[in-house]
C-alpha positions as CSV (number, residue, x, y, z in Angstrom):
1,M,12.7,-0.7,3.5
2,A,11.3,2.6,3.7
3,C,9.0,4.9,5.1
4,I,6.0,5.8,2.9
5,L,3.2,7.9,3.2
6,L,0.0,6.4,1.2
7,I,-2.7,8.3,-0.1
8,E,-6.1,6.9,-1.3
9,S,-8.9,9.3,-2.6
10,S,-10.3,7.6,-5.6
11,S,-13.7,6.6,-4.1
12,Q,-16.0,7.9,-1.8
13,T,-14.1,6.9,1.3
14,G,-10.6,8.7,1.7
15,S,-7.7,7.4,3.5
16,I,-4.0,8.0,4.5
17,T,-1.3,5.3,5.9
18,V,2.1,5.2,7.0
19,S,4.0,2.2,6.1
20,A,7.6,1.3,7.9
21,D,9.4,-1.6,6.8
22,G,6.7,-3.0,4.6
23,K,4.2,-2.7,7.2
24,A,1.2,-0.5,7.9
25,V,2.2,1.4,11.2
26,W,-0.4,4.3,10.9
27,N,-4.0,4.5,9.5
28,K,-6.8,6.8,9.3
29,E,-10.0,6.7,7.0
30,S,-12.8,9.0,6.4
31,T,-16.5,7.0,5.9
32,D,-17.9,10.1,5.3
33,S,-18.9,10.1,1.7
34,F,-16.6,12.3,-0.6
35,S,-15.1,14.4,2.5
36,H,-11.4,14.3,0.8
37,S,-11.1,18.0,0.9
38,S,-11.9,18.4,4.3
39,V,-10.2,15.6,6.1
40,L,-7.1,14.2,4.0
41,G,-5.0,17.6,4.7
42,V,-5.6,17.0,8.6
43,Y,-5.0,13.1,8.4
44,A,-1.8,14.0,6.2
45,T,-0.6,16.6,9.0
46,E,-1.2,13.8,11.6
47,A,0.7,11.2,9.7
48,L,3.3,13.8,9.6
49,H,3.4,14.0,13.3
50,Y,3.6,10.4,13.9
51,I,6.4,10.0,11.7
52,Q,8.3,12.7,13.5
53,S,7.2,11.6,16.7
54,N,8.6,8.1,16.0
55,N,11.8,9.3,14.8
56,L,11.2,8.1,11.1
57,Q,12.3,9.6,8.1
58,L,9.6,9.9,5.2
59,D,11.1,8.5,2.2
60,A,8.4,8.8,-0.4
61,V,4.8,9.4,-0.8
62,A,2.4,6.9,-2.9
63,V,-0.9,8.0,-4.5
64,S,-3.7,5.8,-5.9
65,E,-3.5,6.9,-9.5
66,G,-7.1,6.1,-10.8
67,P,-9.3,5.3,-12.4
68,G,-12.1,6.7,-10.1
69,S,-13.8,9.9,-8.9
70,Y,-12.4,12.7,-10.9
71,T,-12.6,15.2,-7.9
72,G,-11.2,12.6,-5.5
73,L,-8.3,11.8,-7.7
74,R,-7.4,15.3,-8.1
75,I,-7.5,16.3,-4.4
76,G,-5.2,13.2,-3.5
77,V,-3.0,13.6,-6.6
78,S,-2.8,17.5,-5.5
79,L,-1.8,16.5,-1.9
80,A,0.6,14.0,-2.7
81,K,2.5,16.6,-5.1
82,G,2.5,19.2,-2.4
83,L,4.3,16.9,0.1
84,C,6.7,15.7,-2.4
85,F,7.7,19.2,-3.4
86,G,8.1,20.5,0.0
87,L,9.9,17.5,1.5
88,N,12.1,16.8,-1.8
89,I,11.0,13.3,-1.9
90,P,10.0,11.1,-4.7
91,L,6.4,10.2,-5.9
92,I,4.8,6.6,-6.5
93,A,1.9,6.3,-8.5
94,I,-0.1,2.9,-8.1
95,P,-3.1,2.0,-10.3
96,T,-6.5,1.9,-8.3
97,L,-7.9,-1.3,-9.2
98,K,-4.7,-3.1,-8.4
99,I,-4.7,-1.7,-5.0
100,M,-8.2,-3.2,-4.8
101,A,-7.1,-6.6,-6.0
102,T,-4.0,-6.7,-3.6
103,R,-6.5,-7.4,-0.9
104,F,-7.3,-10.8,-2.1
105,A,-3.8,-11.9,-3.6
106,P,-2.6,-14.5,-3.8
107,S,-6.1,-16.0,-4.6
108,S,-7.4,-19.4,-5.9
109,S,-9.4,-17.4,-8.5
110,C,-9.1,-14.6,-11.0
111,L,-9.7,-11.0,-9.4
112,C,-11.9,-8.7,-11.2
113,P,-12.0,-5.4,-9.5
114,M,-14.6,-3.0,-10.7
115,I,-15.5,0.6,-10.1
116,D,-18.8,1.9,-10.9
117,A,-18.7,4.4,-14.1
118,R,-22.3,4.9,-14.4
119,R,-25.6,3.1,-16.0
120,M,-24.2,-0.5,-16.7
121,E,-20.5,0.9,-17.4
122,V,-17.7,0.0,-15.0
123,F,-13.7,0.5,-14.8
124,S,-12.3,-3.0,-14.5
125,A,-9.2,-5.0,-15.0
126,L,-8.4,-8.7,-14.5
127,Y,-5.5,-10.1,-12.6
128,D,-4.5,-13.5,-12.1
129,E,-3.8,-15.2,-8.3
130,N,-0.6,-13.5,-8.1
131,L,-1.7,-10.0,-9.6
132,N,0.0,-10.5,-12.8
133,E,-2.4,-8.4,-15.4
134,I,-4.5,-10.8,-17.5
135,E,-6.7,-7.8,-18.8
136,P,-5.7,-4.2,-18.9
137,V,-7.7,-1.5,-17.1
138,R,-10.7,-0.4,-19.3
139,A,-14.2,1.2,-19.4
140,I,-16.8,-1.7,-20.5
141,I,-20.4,-2.1,-20.4
142,I,-21.5,-5.0,-18.5
143,N,-23.9,-7.7,-20.1
144,E,-24.9,-11.2,-20.0
145,D,-21.9,-12.2,-22.2
146,S,-19.1,-10.3,-20.0
147,Y,-16.2,-12.4,-19.0
148,K,-18.3,-15.6,-20.4
149,D,-15.6,-17.6,-22.0
150,L,-13.3,-17.4,-18.7
151,L,-16.0,-18.2,-16.5
152,I,-16.2,-21.5,-18.5
153,E,-12.7,-22.5,-17.5
154,R,-12.4,-21.0,-14.1
155,K,-13.6,-18.7,-10.9
156,I,-13.4,-15.2,-11.0
157,T,-13.8,-13.1,-7.8
158,F,-15.7,-9.7,-8.6
159,F,-15.7,-6.8,-6.0
160,G,-15.8,-3.2,-5.8
161,D,-18.8,-0.7,-6.1
162,G,-19.2,-1.6,-9.9
163,A,-19.6,-5.3,-9.1
164,E,-23.1,-4.6,-7.4
165,K,-24.6,-3.8,-10.4
166,C,-23.3,-7.1,-12.1
167,K,-24.8,-9.6,-9.8
168,S,-28.2,-9.7,-11.4
169,V,-26.4,-10.0,-14.9
170,I,-23.3,-12.2,-14.6
171,R,-25.1,-15.5,-13.5
172,S,-22.1,-18.3,-13.8
173,P,-21.6,-20.5,-11.0
174,N,-18.0,-19.7,-11.3
175,A,-18.7,-16.2,-10.8
176,V,-18.1,-15.2,-7.1
177,F,-19.2,-11.9,-5.7
178,V,-17.7,-9.9,-2.4
179,D,-19.6,-7.0,-1.1
180,N,-18.4,-3.8,0.6
181,V,-14.8,-3.8,-1.0
182,H,-13.4,-0.1,-1.7
183,P,-10.0,1.1,-2.5
184,A,-8.0,1.9,0.8
185,A,-4.4,3.2,1.3
186,S,-3.5,0.1,3.7
187,D,-3.9,-1.9,0.9
188,M,-1.3,0.0,-1.1
189,V,1.7,-1.1,1.3
190,N,3.1,-3.9,-0.7
191,E,2.8,-2.6,-4.2
192,A,4.6,0.8,-2.7
193,E,7.4,-1.0,-1.1
194,K,8.0,-2.7,-4.3
195,A,8.0,0.5,-6.5
196,F,10.3,2.0,-3.9
197,T,12.9,-0.8,-4.0
198,Q,12.7,-0.7,-7.8
199,K,12.9,3.0,-7.6
200,T,9.7,3.3,-9.9
201,F,9.0,6.6,-9.3
202,V,6.7,9.2,-11.4
203,D,7.7,12.8,-12.5
204,V,6.3,15.2,-9.6
205,A,5.6,18.0,-12.0
206,Y,3.7,16.6,-14.9
207,F,2.2,13.5,-13.3
208,E,-1.7,13.5,-13.9
209,P,-4.1,10.9,-12.7
210,F,-5.7,8.5,-14.8
211,Y,-9.0,9.1,-15.5
212,L,-9.6,6.9,-18.1
213,K,-12.8,8.7,-19.3
214,E,-13.0,12.9,-19.8
215,F,-14.7,14.5,-17.0
216,Q,-18.8,15.0,-17.7
217,A,-20.5,17.8,-15.9
218,T,-24.1,17.4,-15.6
219,I,-26.9,20.0,-15.1
220,P,-29.9,18.8,-13.2
221,K,-33.1,18.4,-15.0
222,N,-35.0,20.8,-13.0
223,K,-32.3,23.4,-12.7
224,V,-33.2,26.9,-13.9
225,I,-30.6,29.1,-15.0
226,D,-30.6,33.1,-15.0
227,I,-29.2,34.5,-18.2
228,I,-28.8,38.2,-18.6
229,N,-31.0,39.7,-21.3
230,P,-29.2,43.0,-22.5
231,I,-32.7,44.3,-23.2
232,N,-35.1,43.0,-20.7
233,G,-32.7,42.1,-17.8
234,A,-32.7,38.8,-16.1
235,E,-34.7,36.2,-18.0
236,K,-35.2,32.6,-16.8
237,I,-34.5,29.9,-19.3
238,K,-34.9,26.0,-18.9
239,P,-32.0,24.1,-19.9
240,L,-32.2,21.7,-23.0
241,Q,-33.7,18.3,-22.3
């Protein structure tokens, strides 16, 4: 059994949990949308103080590896790497969608966590009742035929912010939707403990978040950009539509 600090930052909420002997013993979560940069460092300091105060020895750090928010993942992974470098302890990476699915396992249905990827696209994976992977993590566009064949045979539980957009499209009686589910560090405990026991670590120096899609910066439609004109000075130019 180990003492592990767990970091989840892939969604709008950010959280840190401390586990000892396979159980969560300390937890903090921010409900402020995308406040990771301001709260996760504070939570990590408080977690380390808790560990020291209770005479525990931190054995590893586990982090949610993605997919999810590009910026959120970078903040969480950077924090995890800093702790591992500073304390000379191993790093564990856990797939974000599997973290979400652990909340429902074991289950009487297939589990389909979904993360919103804009428009009708989602990041999703499919797990059986015992968290064995049926379909790998992928980006898909949801339509009326999504999961149609599987839904004929059995129930599938859909959850996560990506599942919200599917309710009006996937109408099978075997489709079950659960609201208000987001990735949380407290749901990482079992998978992190398993990875530590099996010594399934990632390289602290070279590990990168699993973004699945390249980061795409957008410019607001009404944004006006000042470009320096070497002849006439500043000139206001509207971006291409």
